[in-house]
C-alpha positions in Angstrom: 14.3 96.6 71.8 10.8 96.3 70.4 11.9 97.6 67.0 14.8 95.3 66.9 12.6 92.2 67.7 10.1 93.3 65.2 12.6 93.7 62.4 14.4 90.5 63.3 11.1 88.6 63.3 10.1 89.8 59.9 13.5 88.9 58.4 13.4 85.4 59.9 9.8 85.0 58.7 10.1 86.5 55.3 13.3 84.8 54.3 12.9 81.5 56.2 15.5 82.6 58.7 18.8 80.7 58.5 17.5 78.0 56.3 15.7 76.8 53.2 16.6 77.4 49.6 15.8 76.4 46.1 16.4 77.2 42.4 14.3 80.1 41.0 14.5 82.3 37.9 15.3 85.8 39.0 13.7 89.0 37.7 15.2 92.3 38.6 14.1 95.9 38.6 16.2 98.9 37.9 16.0 100.1 41.5 16.5 96.7 43.2 18.6 94.4 41.1 18.7 91.8 43.9 15.0 91.1 44.0 14.1 87.6 42.7 11.2 86.5 40.6 9.2 83.5 39.5 10.4 79.9 39.9 11.9 77.9 37.1 10.7 74.3 37.0 13.8 73.1 35.2 15.9 70.5 37.1 19.5 71.4 37.8 22.3 69.6 35.9 23.0 66.0 36.9 25.7 65.7 39.5 29.0 64.0 38.6 28.9 60.2 38.8 31.4 58.6 41.2 33.9 56.2 39.8 32.3 52.7 40.1 35.5 50.9 40.9 36.2 52.8 44.1 35.1 51.5 47.5 33.3 53.5 50.1 35.6 55.8 51.9 33.4 57.5 54.4 30.2 59.4 54.8 28.5 62.8 54.3 25.8 63.1 57.0 23.1 65.7 56.5 21.2 66.7 59.7 17.8 68.5 59.8 15.4 69.7 62.5 12.1 71.6 62.4 11.0 74.9 63.9 10.9 74.8 67.7 7.3 76.0 67.7 4.6 75.3 65.1 4.4 78.1 62.5 1.2 79.6 61.1 1.5 80.0 57.4 -2.2 80.7 56.7 -1.5 84.4 56.1 1.4 86.9 56.3 0.1 88.2 59.6 -0.2 84.7 61.1 3.3 83.8 59.9 4.8 87.0 61.3 3.0 86.6 64.6 4.2 83.0 65.1 7.8 84.0 64.2 7.7 86.9 66.6 6.5 84.6 69.3 9.5 82.4 68.8 11.9 85.4 68.9 10.3 86.7 72.1 10.7 83.4 73.8 14.4 83.3 72.8 14.9 86.4 74.9 13.9 84.6 78.0 17.0 82.3 77.9 20.4 83.8 78.5 22.6 80.7 79.2 25.0 80.1 76.3 27.4 77.3 75.1 30.6 78.9 74.0 32.7 77.5 71.1 35.6 78.4 68.8 34.9 77.9 65.0 37.2 76.4 62.5 38.1 80.0 61.5 39.4 80.4 65.1 36.6 82.8 66.0 34.7 82.6 69.3 30.9 82.2 69.2 27.9 81.2 71.4 24.8 79.1 70.9 21.9 79.3 73.3 21.9 76.5 75.8 18.2 76.1 75.1 18.5 76.6 71.4 15.1 77.6 69.8 14.9 77.7 66.0 12.3 79.9 64.2 12.1 77.8 61.0 14.5 74.9 61.5 18.0 74.2 60.2 20.1 71.9 58.0 23.8 71.2 58.5 26.3 68.4 57.7 29.3 66.4 58.9 31.7 65.0 56.3 34.3 62.4 57.2 35.9 60.5 54.4 39.2 59.4 52.8 40.6 61.6 50.1 41.9 60.3 46.8 45.4 61.5 47.5 45.4 60.0 51.0 44.4 61.4 54.4 41.0 62.0 56.0 38.8 65.0 55.4 36.7 65.7 58.5 34.5 68.8 58.8 31.3 70.0 60.3 29.7 72.6 58.0 26.5 74.5 57.5 25.4 77.8 55.8 24.0 80.6 57.8 23.6 84.3 57.2 22.1 87.6 58.2 24.5 88.5 60.9 23.9 92.2 60.3 20.8 94.1 61.6 21.8 97.0 59.4 21.1 94.8 56.3 17.7 93.9 57.7 16.8 97.5 58.5 17.9 98.6 55.0 15.6 96.1 53.3 12.6 96.3 55.6 12.6 99.9 56.8 14.5 101.9 54.2 13.5 100.0 51.0 10.2 98.8 52.4 10.3 95.5 50.5 7.7 93.7 52.7 7.4 90.1 51.6 9.9 90.9 48.8 12.5 90.2 51.4 11.7 86.5 50.8 13.3 86.8 47.4 16.1 89.2 48.3 19.8 88.4 47.9 21.4 89.3 51.2 25.2 89.9 51.0 26.1 88.4 54.4 26.0 84.6 53.7 28.8 82.5 55.2 29.7 79.0 56.3 29.6 78.1 60.0 32.2 75.4 60.2 33.1 73.5 63.3 31.7 73.1 66.8 28.8 75.5 66.3 27.0 72.9 64.3 27.4 70.3 67.0 25.9 72.6 69.7 23.0 73.6 67.4 22.1 69.9 67.3 22.8 69.1 71.0 21.1 72.3 72.4 18.1 72.2 70.0 14.8 72.3 71.8 11.4 71.5 70.4 8.0 72.3 71.9 6.8 68.9 70.7 9.8 67.0 71.9 11.1 66.4 68.4 14.8 65.6 67.8 17.1 66.2 64.8 17.2 63.5 62.1 19.9 62.6 59.6 20.8 61.0 56.3 24.2 59.4 56.4 25.4 58.6 52.9 28.3 56.4 51.9 30.7 58.1 49.5 33.9 57.1 47.8 37.3 59.0 47.7 36.5 60.8 44.5 33.2 62.1 46.0 35.1 63.1 49.1 37.5 65.1 47.1 34.7 66.9 45.2 33.0 67.8 48.4 36.2 69.1 50.0 36.7 71.4 46.9 33.2 72.8 47.2 33.4 73.4 50.9 36.8 75.1 50.6 35.5 77.2 47.7 32.7 78.6 49.9 35.1 79.0 52.8 36.9 81.5 50.6 33.9 83.9 51.0 34.3 84.0 54.8 34.5 87.5 56.3 35.8 88.4 59.7 33.7 89.6 62.6 33.4 93.4 62.5 33.1 93.6 58.7 30.5 96.2 57.9 27.5 96.0 55.6 29.1 98.8 53.5 32.2 96.8 53.0 30.3 93.7 51.9 28.1 95.8 49.5 31.2 97.3 48.0 32.5 93.9 46.9 31.9 92.8 43.2 29.1 90.3 42.9 31.5 87.4 42.2 33.1 88.0 45.6 29.9 87.6 47.6 28.3 84.4 49.0 24.6 85.5 48.9 22.1 84.4 51.5 19.4 83.9 49.0 16.6 81.3 48.6 16.5 81.8 44.8 20.0 80.4 44.4 21.3 76.8 44.8 24.8 76.3 46.1 25.4 73.3 43.9 24.1 74.9 40.7 26.0 78.1 41.2 29.2 76.3 42.2 29.1 74.2 39.1 28.5 77.2 36.9 31.4 79.1 38.5 33.7 76.1 38.1 32.7 76.1 34.4 34.7 79.4 34.2 31.6 81.6 34.3 33.2 83.9 36.9 30.4 86.4 36.9 27.9 83.8 38.2 26.6 84.9 41.6 26.8 82.1 44.1 24.5 81.6 47.1 21.9 79.7 48.9 20.8 79.0 52.5 21.1 76.1 54.9 18.8 73.5 53.4 20.1 74.0 49.9 23.7 73.9 51.1 23.2 70.7 53.0 21.6 68.9 50.1 24.2 70.4 47.7 26.8 68.2 49.5 24.8 65.1 48.5 24.6 66.5 44.9 28.3 67.0 44.8 28.9 63.5 45.9 26.7 62.2 43.0 24.3 60.7 45.6 21.3 63.0 45.4 18.0 61.5 44.2 16.1 64.0 42.2 13.0 61.8 42.2 12.3 62.9 45.8 13.3 66.5 45.3 9.8 67.8 45.8 9.6 66.1 49.2 12.2 68.6 50.5 10.5 71.7 49.2 8.0 74.2 50.5 6.0 76.1 47.9 3.3 78.7 47.8 2.2 81.8 45.9 2.9 85.4 47.1 1.0 88.3 45.6 3.0 91.1 44.1 0.8 93.4 46.2 2.8 92.2 49.2 6.2 92.8 47.5 7.9 96.2 47.7 10.6 97.4 45.3 8.7 96.6 42.1 6.5 98.9 40.0 2.9 99.4 41.2 -0.1 100.3 39.1 1.1 103.8 38.6 4.6 102.8 37.6 6.2 103.9 40.9 8.1 101.5 43.1 5.8 99.9 45.5 6.5 100.3 49.2 5.2 97.7 51.7 5.8 98.6 55.3 6.0 96.4 58.3 3.0 98.1 59.9 0.9 97.3 56.8 1.6 93.6 57.1 1.1 93.3 60.9 -1.7 95.7 61.6 -3.3 96.6 58.3 -5.7 94.6 56.1 -2.8 93.8 53.7 -1.5 91.0 56.0 -4.7 88.9 55.9 -3.9 87.0 52.7 -1.0 85.8 50.6 -2.9 86.5 47.3 -5.1 89.3 46.1 -7.4 89.4 43.0 -6.1 91.6 40.2 -2.4 91.1 41.2 0.1 88.7 39.8 1.6 86.1 42.1 5.2 85.0 42.5 5.9 81.5 43.5 8.1 81.0 46.6 9.6 77.5 46.1 12.3 76.6 48.6 14.2 73.7 50.1 12.9 73.6 53.6 14.5 72.2 56.8 11.1 70.9 58.2 10.3 69.1 54.9 13.8 67.5 54.9 13.3 66.5 58.6 9.7 65.2 57.9 10.7 63.0 55.0 13.7 61.5 56.9 11.3 60.5 59.7 8.8 59.0 57.2 11.5 56.9 55.6 12.9 55.9 59.0 9.4 54.6 59.9 9.3 52.6 56.6 12.4 50.7 57.6 10.5 49.1 60.5 6.8 49.5 59.5 6.2 52.5 61.6 3.0 54.6 61.4 4.6 57.7 59.8 5.6 55.8 56.7 3.8 57.6 53.8 3.2 56.5 50.3 6.0 58.6 48.9 8.4 57.5 51.5 7.4 53.9 51.1 7.9 53.9 47.3 11.3 55.4 47.7 12.3 53.0 50.5 11.1 49.9 48.6 13.0 51.0 45.6 16.2 51.4 47.6 15.6 49.1 50.6 18.7 47.0 49.9 20.9 50.1 50.5 19.0 51.7 53.4 19.6 50.9 57.1 17.7 52.5 60.1 20.2 54.0 62.6 20.3 55.7 65.9 23.0 58.2 66.7 23.9 58.7 70.4 25.8 61.2 72.3 29.1 59.3 72.4 29.3 59.5 68.6 29.5 63.3 68.8 31.8 63.5 71.8 35.1 63.3 69.8 34.1 66.5 68.0 33.1 68.5 71.1 35.3 70.7 73.2 36.8 68.8 76.1 35.2 71.0 78.8 31.7 70.7 77.3 29.2 67.9 78.2 26.6 66.2 76.0 23.8 64.5 77.8 23.9 60.7 77.7 20.2 60.7 76.8 20.8 62.6 73.6 19.9 60.6 70.5 18.8 61.1 66.9 17.2 58.7 64.4 18.0 58.6 60.7 19.0 56.5 57.7 22.3 55.1 56.6 22.4 54.8 52.8 25.0 52.6 51.1 
């Protein structure tokens, strides 16, 4: 039990758990071709522009919430300790909310859902160009398999290299699971999820549907083994990988570059839906990112000073001197630069406050709001708005509410 929690905690910590992704240039070693490298500062290609003559046909709503408990990112040891604390507290709660996914597969979400690093998900409801309504709850998750985590941390001893690793078990969680993550989410500070509801036209609706269905094609059934996923060719895998962006890799694949690996994590996937709609504003891209330097001394699977592959064990990070700092003199650093659920949540709160002159309105949020104020409306979403999507025998508290922005 202790070993399982320890490994699970490091995986959640090192890879930002179920969420957060960004675009980064990848470097690969002969032994570990999946280990990512330094970040590229180049912006991704511009999203397709919607047809100006079309009228709004619906919305894509991106939801975000922060970690349940404050996380200590001052050092690898501090970060791991705070993550382990969250994981241990999760074990104290056994009550579950059951659901059936859009893939007709049963699942469960903790009734007191505690998130290690936060999460981003989305609801799309819009009219399609050919007629009919597209209505889906969707979000990217991954790392179902403890065997994958043990392989990376125990066998390969990648240490903080797991932050850049391309895990093979990414998938979309579509349907009720996303609703119960929102409704059951608990924050030690009393925080609630926030949202960005964006108006879209039928053409954008069609593009989003195509992207979601493309990623649905990578779904694997419960019981699939790690060996079975690893045996797939790279183009058949939806990587859980913070160095990949689901929008960029999807566009590249659609351009007939069939060997382009596709992947991401929850924050990058949620924002990719806005990009696909042609509604993402790259001028505020940095507001959604979390960035810091990681010494190669902390990264296993790359050559050390002697030319051998470096090994970084869990014990070294938790109990040795290695875990006291993110950087070390004499060693190169790699930049971890990632879309982050907490940063998305934070900026949405700041903009929401700007709509009514609230105290959390920052300079960056104020500048963006003032530039777009004719299109932005502050909104509260209540329980009854989610009830039509919840299973008939489940209950959502009437006190449940979220704040956010509606963007025309």
